[in-house]
C-alpha positions, 0 to 999 in steps of 0.5 A: 302564934302565926309562925307555928301555924305557918310552920305546921301548914308548910310541914303538912303540905311537904308531908303530902308530897314525901312518899315515905310510909304515906299511903296514897289513901292517907294522902287523899284523906289529908287533902280531903280533910284540908279541903273540908278545913278550908271550906269550913273556915271560909264559911265561918268568916263569911257568916261572921261578917255577915252577922256581926259586921254587915248590920254596922255598915250603911245600907248602900254600902258596896259590900251589902251586895254580897250578902243576904238580908240579915233575916236570913241569918237565922232562917238558913242555919235553922233550915239546915239544922232541921234538914241535917237532924231529919236526914240523920233521923231517917237514916237511923230509922232505915237501919232500924227497920232493915235490922228488924227485917233481918231478924224476922 
C-alpha cells in the first residue's frame, strides 16, 4: 500500500513540472490542493495525538509542553464549528437579502 501511495505522489509531483497540456492555473490548483491536504493531515495527526496519546503520558513528560490542556480538545473544535456555521449562515442571509432587494 505504501508503494502505491509513494508512486502516486511521485507521479503527481512529476506531472506538476511537465508542461504537456497542463495549464498554469491547473498546476496552481494542484499545488494549492496538495498544500491543503498536507495541512489537514498535519492537523489530524496533531489532534489525534493530543486527544488519544497525551492523556496516557505522565504530566511532567516533555511532550506535554507542546499541547494545550485536554479540556481544550472539546472547546476549540466546538468553537470552530459554531464560527463556521455562523459564517455560512450569515453568507446565505446576505445573499438572500441581496437577491430580494434586486427583485423589488
